[in-house]
C-alpha positions as CSV (number, residue, x, y, z in Angstrom):
1,M,18.0,15.1,102.0
2,E,16.1,17.8,100.5
3,G,16.8,18.8,97.1
4,I,17.5,22.1,95.6
5,K,14.6,23.8,93.9
6,L,15.3,25.5,90.7
7,G,12.1,27.0,89.4
8,L,9.6,24.2,88.7
9,V,12.1,21.4,88.8
10,E,13.4,20.2,92.1
11,L,16.8,18.5,92.0
12,N,16.7,15.4,94.3
13,W,17.2,11.7,94.1
14,S,13.8,11.1,92.5
15,F,14.7,13.5,89.7
16,F,17.8,11.4,88.9
17,F,15.8,8.2,89.2
18,Q,13.2,9.6,86.7
19,I,16.0,10.5,84.3
20,A,17.6,7.1,84.7
21,N,14.3,5.4,84.3
22,T,13.6,7.5,81.2
23,I,17.0,6.6,79.7
24,I,16.5,2.9,80.5
25,L,13.0,3.0,79.1
26,F,14.3,4.7,76.0
27,L,17.0,2.0,75.6
28,I,14.5,-0.8,76.1
29,L,12.0,0.7,73.7
30,K,14.8,1.4,71.3
31,K,15.9,-2.3,71.5
32,L,12.4,-3.7,71.4
33,L,10.3,-1.2,69.5
34,F,12.4,1.3,67.5
35,K,14.8,-1.3,66.0
36,P,12.0,-3.6,64.7
37,V,10.0,-0.7,63.5
38,S,13.0,0.7,61.7
39,E,13.8,-2.7,60.2
40,F,10.2,-3.1,59.2
41,M,10.2,0.4,57.6
42,E,13.5,-0.4,55.9
43,K,12.1,-3.7,54.5
44,R,9.0,-1.9,53.4
45,R,11.1,0.8,51.7
46,A,13.1,-1.9,50.0
47,E,10.0,-3.7,48.8
48,I,8.5,-0.5,47.5
49,E,11.7,0.3,45.7
50,G,11.8,-3.2,44.3
51,S,8.2,-2.9,43.2
52,I,9.0,0.5,41.5
53,K,12.0,-1.0,39.7
54,E,9.9,-4.1,38.7
55,A,7.1,-1.8,37.4
56,E,9.7,0.3,35.5
57,M,11.2,-2.9,33.9
58,K,7.7,-4.1,33.0
59,N,6.9,-0.7,31.5
60,V,10.1,-1.0,29.4
61,E,9.2,-4.5,28.4
62,A,5.7,-3.4,27.6
63,E,7.0,-0.6,25.4
64,K,9.3,-3.1,23.7
65,Y,6.3,-5.5,23.0
66,K,4.2,-2.5,21.9
67,S,6.8,-1.4,19.4
68,E,7.2,-5.1,18.2
69,Y,3.4,-5.4,17.8
70,I,3.3,-2.1,16.0
71,A,6.0,-3.2,13.6
72,K,4.2,-6.5,13.1
73,I,0.9,-4.8,12.4
74,E,2.6,-2.5,9.9
75,A,4.3,-5.5,8.3
76,S,1.0,-7.3,8.1
77,E,-0.7,-4.3,6.6
78,E,2.1,-4.0,4.0
79,E,1.8,-7.8,3.3
80,G,-2.0,-7.3,2.9
81,R,-1.4,-4.5,0.4
82,Q,1.1,-6.6,-1.5
83,I,-1.3,-9.5,-1.6
84,I,-4.0,-7.2,-3.0
85,R,-1.5,-5.9,-5.6
86,D,-0.5,-9.4,-6.6
87,A,-4.1,-10.5,-6.9
88,A,-4.8,-7.5,-9.1
89,K,-1.9,-8.3,-11.3
90,R,-3.0,-11.9,-11.6
91,A,-6.6,-10.8,-12.4
92,E,-5.2,-8.5,-15.1
93,V,-3.1,-11.3,-16.6
94,R,-6.1,-13.7,-16.5
95,A,-8.3,-11.0,-18.1
96,S,-5.7,-10.5,-20.8
97,E,-5.5,-14.3,-21.4
98,I,-9.3,-14.5,-21.6
99,I,-9.5,-11.6,-24.1
100,K,-6.7,-13.2,-26.2
101,A,-8.5,-16.6,-26.1
102,A,-11.8,-14.9,-27.1
103,E,-10.1,-13.0,-30.0
104,K,-8.4,-16.2,-31.2
105,E,-11.7,-18.1,-31.0
106,A,-13.4,-15.2,-32.9
107,I,-10.8,-15.4,-35.6
108,E,-11.2,-19.2,-35.9
109,I,-15.0,-18.8,-36.1
110,K,-14.6,-16.2,-38.8
111,Q,-12.2,-18.4,-40.7
112,R,-14.7,-21.3,-40.5
113,A,-17.5,-19.1,-41.5
114,D,-15.4,-17.8,-44.5
115,L,-14.7,-21.5,-45.5
116,D,-18.4,-22.4,-45.2
117,I,-19.3,-19.3,-47.3
118,Q,-16.8,-20.3,-49.9
119,R,-18.1,-23.9,-50.0
120,E,-21.7,-22.7,-50.2
121,K,-20.7,-20.3,-53.0
122,E,-19.0,-23.0,-55.0
123,K,-21.9,-25.3,-54.4
124,A,-24.3,-22.6,-55.6
125,I,-22.1,-21.9,-58.7
126,N,-22.0,-25.6,-59.5
127,L,-25.8,-25.9,-59.2
128,L,-26.2,-22.8,-61.3
129,K,-23.9,-24.2,-63.9
130,D,-26.0,-27.4,-64.0
131,D,-29.2,-25.4,-64.3
132,I,-27.7,-23.2,-67.1
133,A,-26.5,-26.3,-68.9
134,S,-30.0,-27.8,-68.7
135,I,-31.5,-24.6,-69.9
136,A,-28.9,-24.2,-72.7
137,M,-29.6,-27.7,-73.8
138,L,-33.3,-27.0,-74.0
139,V,-32.7,-23.8,-75.8
140,A,-30.2,-25.3,-78.2
141,S,-32.5,-28.2,-79.0
142,K,-35.3,-25.8,-79.7
143,V,-33.1,-23.6,-81.9
144,V,-31.6,-26.3,-83.9
145,E,-34.7,-28.3,-83.9
146,E,-32.8,-31.2,-84.6
147,D,-32.2,-34.1,-82.3
148,L,-28.7,-34.1,-81.2
149,N,-27.3,-36.7,-79.1
150,P,-28.1,-35.5,-75.5
151,Q,-24.8,-36.8,-74.2
152,R,-22.7,-35.0,-76.8
153,H,-24.9,-31.8,-76.5
154,N,-24.5,-31.8,-72.7
155,T,-20.7,-32.2,-73.0
156,L,-20.5,-29.2,-75.4
157,V,-22.7,-27.0,-73.2
158,R,-20.7,-27.9,-70.1
159,K,-17.5,-27.1,-71.8
160,F,-18.9,-23.8,-72.9
161,I,-20.2,-22.9,-69.5
162,D,-16.9,-23.9,-67.8
163,E,-14.9,-21.7,-70.1
164,V,-17.3,-18.8,-69.8
165,G,-18.1,-19.3,-66.1
166,E,-14.4,-19.5,-65.1
167,T,-13.5,-16.2,-66.6
168,R,-16.7,-14.5,-65.4
169,W,-16.6,-15.8,-61.7
170,Q,-12.9,-15.0,-61.3
171,S,-13.2,-11.4,-62.4
């Protein structure tokens, strides 16, 4: 049986066997090769999509942590500034307390010094009165040229000095 020749292709039994073989080969390759390759490609596509989704979720989570850390850093910076403000206030209060204590101590020292001065002044006045009494007694004994009882004379002079001294020292 000779086949009909249509241009370059000759229609005969071998042509139909080649078409049948090609279809069978295509079906076998589809079953053995195309299907596993398609399944592999689908799995790979699913894995890639999963990885992309996981990466997006991790990016969202990272952004969340980043914003939390930024908030924590800002809070700690504010806390640091508050600690500095509190320390400055405590330092001012302490400085004020030290100044008040120093002023109080200065007033006490001045009062003690005034008391010491007053005591020394009174001591000097009493010593001066005693010296004046002794001098007055000597002068009186020379003036009178008579021996008076030294005890009586001393009492009179002291009385005189006390009366004159009191009025003079007070004014």
